[in-house]
C-alpha positions as CSV (number, residue, x, y, z in Angstrom):
1,M,61.0,101.5,117.7
2,P,64.8,101.6,118.3
3,I,67.2,103.0,115.7
4,Y,70.0,100.7,114.6
5,V,73.2,101.7,113.0
6,V,74.6,99.2,110.4
7,T,78.2,99.6,109.3
8,G,80.3,97.7,106.8
9,R,81.8,97.7,103.4
10,F,80.8,96.8,99.8
11,L,82.8,96.2,96.7
12,A,82.3,99.4,94.6
13,R,84.9,98.6,92.0
14,R,87.6,96.0,91.5
15,N,89.7,96.1,94.7
16,D,87.9,99.2,96.0
17,W,85.8,98.5,99.2
18,Q,83.6,101.4,100.0
19,I,82.7,102.0,103.7
20,F,79.0,102.6,104.6
21,R,77.0,103.5,107.7
22,K,73.2,103.3,107.6
23,R,70.7,104.3,110.3
24,H,67.3,102.6,110.3
25,D,64.4,102.2,112.7
26,A,63.7,98.5,113.0
27,S,62.2,96.1,115.5
28,S,65.4,93.9,115.6
29,P,69.0,93.9,114.5
30,E,68.3,91.2,111.9
31,E,65.6,93.5,110.3
32,A,68.0,96.4,110.2
33,T,70.7,94.2,108.6
34,E,68.2,93.0,106.0
35,W,67.2,96.5,105.2
36,A,70.8,97.7,104.8
37,L,71.6,94.8,102.4
38,S,68.6,95.7,100.4
39,E,69.4,99.4,100.4
40,I,73.1,99.0,99.3
41,G,72.2,96.3,96.8
42,G,69.4,98.3,95.2
43,C,71.1,101.7,95.1
44,H,74.6,100.5,94.1
45,H,73.7,97.4,92.1
46,V,75.9,95.2,94.3
47,A,75.2,91.5,95.0
48,R,74.7,90.6,98.7
49,R,77.8,88.4,98.6
50,L,79.9,91.5,98.0
51,I,78.5,93.3,101.0
52,R,80.3,92.8,104.4
53,I,78.3,93.8,107.5
54,E,80.8,94.7,110.3
55,S,78.5,95.8,113.1
56,V,74.9,96.4,114.0
57,A,74.3,98.5,117.1
58,A,71.3,100.1,118.7
59,E,71.7,103.9,118.8
60,A,71.4,105.6,122.2
61,S,68.1,107.5,122.5
62,A,68.2,111.3,122.8
63,S,65.6,111.4,125.6
């Protein structure tokens, strides 16, 4: 399964957007995006409307 890198920002505090970068093995970019939204929302208690996904890219394989 390919590894996708999801980058973006979420509202951590009032007027304080925190940058994030998450790596996840997923079957599609949409699945990786959904996982990142769930991970940020669950760990940081942030509503999905306050999470901005900037890019989803497949990571180059090491082999």
